[in-house]
C-alpha positions as YAML, in Angstrom:
chain: A
units: angstrom
residues:
- id: 1
  name: UNK
  ca: [-13.85, 153.35, 191.34]
- id: 2
  name: UNK
  ca: [-17.18, 152.34, 192.81]
- id: 3
  name: UNK
  ca: [-18.66, 148.96, 192.01]
- id: 4
  name: UNK
  ca: [-22.08, 150.57, 191.87]
- id: 5
  name: UNK
  ca: [-23.40, 152.83, 189.20]
- id: 6
  name: UNK
  ca: [-25.07, 156.10, 190.31]
- id: 7
  name: UNK
  ca: [-28.44, 154.35, 189.93]
- id: 8
  name: UNK
  ca: [-27.46, 151.90, 192.73]
- id: 9
  name: UNK
  ca: [-27.40, 148.69, 190.70]
- id: 10
  name: UNK
  ca: [-24.58, 146.20, 190.59]
- id: 11
  name: UNK
  ca: [-21.94, 146.53, 187.93]
- id: 12
  name: UNK
  ca: [-21.39, 143.23, 186.17]
- id: 13
  name: UNK
  ca: [-17.74, 142.69, 185.21]
- id: 14
  name: UNK
  ca: [-17.29, 140.89, 181.85]
- id: 15
  name: UNK
  ca: [-14.19, 138.87, 181.00]
- id: 16
  name: UNK
  ca: [-12.98, 136.75, 178.10]
- id: 17
  name: UNK
  ca: [-11.07, 133.48, 178.57]
- id: 18
  name: UNK
  ca: [-9.12, 131.65, 175.89]
- id: 19
  name: UNK
  ca: [-8.16, 127.99, 176.16]
- id: 20
  name: UNK
  ca: [-5.60, 127.20, 173.48]
- id: 21
  name: UNK
  ca: [-6.07, 123.54, 172.61]
- id: 22
  name: UNK
  ca: [-4.23, 120.96, 170.59]
- id: 23
  name: UNK
  ca: [-4.85, 117.35, 169.70]
- id: 24
  name: UNK
  ca: [-6.33, 115.37, 166.89]
- id: 25
  name: UNK
  ca: [-9.43, 113.94, 168.50]
- id: 26
  name: UNK
  ca: [-12.52, 115.36, 170.16]
- id: 27
  name: UNK
  ca: [-11.99, 116.58, 173.75]
- id: 28
  name: UNK
  ca: [-13.88, 113.62, 175.20]
- id: 29
  name: UNK
  ca: [-11.34, 111.08, 173.87]
- id: 30
  name: UNK
  ca: [-8.71, 112.30, 176.35]
- id: 31
  name: UNK
  ca: [-6.10, 113.29, 173.78]
- id: 32
  name: UNK
  ca: [-6.89, 117.01, 173.74]
- id: 33
  name: UNK
  ca: [-4.44, 119.23, 175.59]
- id: 34
  name: UNK
  ca: [-5.11, 122.73, 176.89]
- id: 35
  name: UNK
  ca: [-2.51, 125.42, 177.59]
- id: 36
  name: UNK
  ca: [-2.67, 126.62, 181.20]
- id: 37
  name: UNK
  ca: [-0.78, 129.28, 183.13]
- id: 38
  name: UNK
  ca: [0.29, 129.10, 186.76]
- id: 39
  name: UNK
  ca: [-0.83, 132.40, 188.31]
- id: 40
  name: UNK
  ca: [1.42, 134.37, 190.66]
- id: 41
  name: UNK
  ca: [1.50, 137.85, 192.25]
- id: 42
  name: UNK
  ca: [-1.96, 138.84, 191.00]
- id: 43
  name: UNK
  ca: [-3.84, 138.86, 194.30]
- id: 44
  name: UNK
  ca: [-6.45, 136.49, 192.88]
- id: 45
  name: UNK
  ca: [-6.08, 132.71, 192.78]
- id: 46
  name: UNK
  ca: [-2.29, 132.83, 192.89]
- id: 47
  name: UNK
  ca: [-0.68, 129.36, 192.76]
- id: 48
  name: UNK
  ca: [-3.62, 128.08, 190.72]
- id: 49
  name: UNK
  ca: [-3.62, 126.91, 187.11]
- id: 50
  name: UNK
  ca: [-5.82, 129.01, 184.84]
- id: 51
  name: UNK
  ca: [-6.57, 129.72, 181.19]
- id: 52
  name: UNK
  ca: [-3.36, 130.79, 179.53]
- id: 53
  name: UNK
  ca: [-5.06, 134.00, 178.33]
- id: 54
  name: UNK
  ca: [-7.89, 135.81, 180.07]
- id: 55
  name: UNK
  ca: [-8.91, 139.26, 181.18]
- id: 56
  name: UNK
  ca: [-11.53, 141.93, 181.52]
- id: 57
  name: UNK
  ca: [-13.34, 143.31, 178.53]
- id: 58
  name: UNK
  ca: [-12.36, 146.96, 178.13]
- id: 59
  name: UNK
  ca: [-14.67, 149.83, 177.22]
- id: 60
  name: UNK
  ca: [-15.59, 149.72, 173.56]
- id: 61
  name: UNK
  ca: [-14.46, 146.10, 173.07]
- id: 62
  name: UNK
  ca: [-16.47, 143.08, 172.09]
- id: 63
  name: UNK
  ca: [-15.80, 139.83, 173.92]
- id: 64
  name: UNK
  ca: [-14.08, 138.51, 170.78]
- id: 65
  name: UNK
  ca: [-11.76, 141.51, 170.52]
- id: 66
  name: UNK
  ca: [-10.95, 141.21, 174.24]
- id: 67
  name: UNK
  ca: [-10.08, 137.51, 173.80]
- id: 68
  name: UNK
  ca: [-7.78, 138.29, 170.86]
- id: 69
  name: UNK
  ca: [-6.15, 141.18, 172.74]
- id: 70
  name: UNK
  ca: [-5.54, 139.14, 175.90]
- id: 71
  name: UNK
  ca: [-3.95, 136.31, 173.88]
- id: 72
  name: UNK
  ca: [-1.63, 138.80, 172.18]
- id: 73
  name: UNK
  ca: [-0.75, 140.61, 175.45]
- id: 74
  name: UNK
  ca: [-0.22, 137.51, 177.57]
- id: 75
  name: UNK
  ca: [1.01, 134.86, 175.10]
- id: 76
  name: UNK
  ca: [2.25, 136.69, 171.99]
- id: 77
  name: UNK
  ca: [-0.17, 134.76, 169.75]
- id: 78
  name: UNK
  ca: [-2.40, 136.33, 167.14]
- id: 79
  name: UNK
  ca: [-4.94, 135.45, 164.48]
- id: 80
  name: UNK
  ca: [-6.76, 133.05, 166.77]
- id: 81
  name: UNK
  ca: [-9.63, 131.11, 165.27]
- id: 82
  name: UNK
  ca: [-11.90, 131.40, 168.28]
- id: 83
  name: UNK
  ca: [-14.71, 128.97, 168.98]
- id: 84
  name: UNK
  ca: [-17.29, 130.18, 171.46]
- id: 85
  name: UNK
  ca: [-17.80, 127.63, 174.26]
- id: 86
  name: UNK
  ca: [-20.06, 129.09, 176.95]
- id: 87
  name: UNK
  ca: [-20.94, 132.06, 179.12]
- id: 88
  name: UNK
  ca: [-20.77, 131.74, 182.90]
- id: 89
  name: UNK
  ca: [-22.50, 134.00, 185.39]
- id: 90
  name: UNK
  ca: [-20.77, 133.81, 188.75]
- id: 91
  name: UNK
  ca: [-20.74, 135.41, 192.17]
- id: 92
  name: UNK
  ca: [-18.92, 135.22, 195.49]
- id: 93
  name: UNK
  ca: [-21.59, 137.16, 197.44]
- id: 94
  name: UNK
  ca: [-18.95, 139.58, 198.77]
- id: 95
  name: UNK
  ca: [-18.86, 142.90, 197.00]
- id: 96
  name: UNK
  ca: [-20.82, 144.13, 194.00]
- id: 97
  name: UNK
  ca: [-17.59, 143.82, 191.97]
- id: 98
  name: UNK
  ca: [-17.84, 140.06, 192.49]
- id: 99
  name: UNK
  ca: [-20.76, 139.80, 190.07]
- id: 100
  name: UNK
  ca: [-19.15, 138.41, 186.92]
- id: 101
  name: UNK
  ca: [-20.04, 137.30, 183.42]
- id: 102
  name: UNK
  ca: [-17.28, 135.22, 181.82]
- id: 103
  name: UNK
  ca: [-17.12, 134.27, 178.14]
- id: 104
  name: UNK
  ca: [-15.09, 131.16, 177.32]
- id: 105
  name: UNK
  ca: [-13.47, 130.35, 174.00]
- id: 106
  name: UNK
  ca: [-11.21, 127.66, 172.64]
- id: 107
  name: UNK
  ca: [-8.74, 128.10, 169.81]
- id: 108
  name: UNK
  ca: [-7.06, 125.28, 167.87]
- id: 109
  name: UNK
  ca: [-5.38, 127.61, 165.40]
- id: 110
  name: UNK
  ca: [-3.27, 130.75, 165.88]
- id: 111
  name: UNK
  ca: [-0.07, 132.36, 164.68]
- id: 112
  name: UNK
  ca: [3.02, 132.56, 166.88]
- id: 113
  name: UNK
  ca: [4.44, 130.32, 169.59]
- id: 114
  name: UNK
  ca: [2.79, 130.82, 173.00]
- id: 115
  name: UNK
  ca: [5.22, 132.29, 175.51]
- id: 116
  name: UNK
  ca: [5.01, 134.13, 178.81]
- id: 117
  name: UNK
  ca: [4.89, 137.89, 178.25]
- id: 118
  name: UNK
  ca: [3.91, 138.79, 181.83]
- id: 119
  name: UNK
  ca: [6.44, 136.88, 183.98]
- id: 120
  name: UNK
  ca: [5.46, 138.83, 187.10]
- id: 121
  name: UNK
  ca: [1.94, 137.33, 186.86]
- id: 122
  name: UNK
  ca: [2.66, 133.94, 185.26]
- id: 123
  name: UNK
  ca: [5.12, 131.47, 186.77]
- id: 124
  name: UNK
  ca: [4.73, 128.80, 184.08]
- id: 125
  name: UNK
  ca: [2.87, 127.72, 180.96]
- id: 126
  name: UNK
  ca: [2.02, 124.05, 180.60]
- id: 127
  name: UNK
  ca: [0.15, 121.90, 178.10]
- id: 128
  name: UNK
  ca: [-2.12, 119.56, 180.03]
- id: 129
  name: UNK
  ca: [-4.42, 116.80, 178.85]
- id: 130
  name: UNK
  ca: [-8.03, 117.47, 179.78]
- id: 131
  name: UNK
  ca: [-8.22, 114.11, 181.53]
- id: 132
  name: UNK
  ca: [-5.24, 115.03, 183.76]
- id: 133
  name: UNK
  ca: [-6.25, 118.45, 185.10]
- id: 134
  name: UNK
  ca: [-6.94, 117.06, 188.57]
- id: 135
  name: UNK
  ca: [-3.42, 115.57, 188.72]
- id: 136
  name: UNK
  ca: [-1.64, 118.93, 188.33]
- id: 137
  name: UNK
  ca: [0.80, 120.13, 190.98]
- id: 138
  name: UNK
  ca: [-1.54, 123.02, 191.89]
- id: 139
  name: UNK
  ca: [-5.35, 123.29, 191.71]
- id: 140
  name: UNK
  ca: [-7.18, 124.84, 188.78]
- id: 141
  name: UNK
  ca: [-9.19, 128.03, 189.41]
- id: 142
  name: UNK
  ca: [-12.57, 126.51, 190.43]
- id: 143
  name: UNK
  ca: [-14.88, 128.20, 187.92]
- id: 144
  name: UNK
  ca: [-12.43, 127.53, 185.08]
- id: 145
  name: UNK
  ca: [-12.10, 123.91, 186.21]
- id: 146
  name: UNK
  ca: [-15.87, 123.59, 185.81]
- id: 147
  name: UNK
  ca: [-15.60, 124.58, 182.14]
- id: 148
  name: UNK
  ca: [-12.57, 122.31, 181.55]
- id: 149
  name: UNK
  ca: [-14.34, 119.31, 183.08]
- id: 150
  name: UNK
  ca: [-17.29, 119.90, 180.79]
- id: 151
  name: UNK
  ca: [-15.01, 120.31, 177.76]
- id: 152
  name: UNK
  ca: [-13.53, 116.94, 178.66]
- id: 153
  name: UNK
  ca: [-16.97, 115.32, 178.43]
- id: 154
  name: UNK
  ca: [-17.57, 116.78, 174.99]
- id: 155
  name: UNK
  ca: [-20.64, 118.76, 176.07]
- id: 156
  name: UNK
  ca: [-20.71, 122.27, 177.50]
- id: 157
  name: UNK
  ca: [-24.08, 123.99, 177.84]
- id: 158
  name: UNK
  ca: [-24.29, 127.48, 176.37]
- id: 159
  name: UNK
  ca: [-24.90, 128.93, 179.85]
- id: 160
  name: UNK
  ca: [-23.39, 128.02, 183.22]
- id: 161
  name: UNK
  ca: [-23.67, 129.58, 186.67]
- id: 162
  name: UNK
  ca: [-21.15, 129.32, 189.47]
- id: 163
  name: UNK
  ca: [-21.23, 130.33, 193.14]
- id: 164
  name: UNK
  ca: [-24.97, 130.78, 193.41]
- id: 165
  name: UNK
  ca: [-27.01, 128.73, 195.86]
- id: 166
  name: UNK
  ca: [-28.37, 125.74, 193.98]
- id: 167
  name: UNK
  ca: [-26.10, 126.19, 190.92]
...
């Protein structure tokens, strides 16, 4: 599949990310925990912590439906009460396929107990306090870390960019 449309423009790849959270206080008080997965065998950011549920938006899906689907497919949780956090435009300047638009959500409520449904891609699930993400045994995927650090402060702008010169 070509990363360019017949008209020669870049194809922007959209994805939805879900950070399951728990805790009684606001994120900035340090008590909020986020569920992370340790990636493995994916070919992208293996041995990095990442959102426990994330993936590409499929044809005909909204970003909200994609977030719900990914949470069900990867964690066996449903009925998420999603809160929109931010959209991030990012690039790596490599191939046209590296032009991304990522939509981030949090969820404090869902049905089911999160568990690994894709053990070939996920080595571990771990609840981590937002103020301890830099103390994890492995690094966090850099663009996701940016969102988590901002969640920790209690303020995330509605738009972020990552990987661009001057961003």
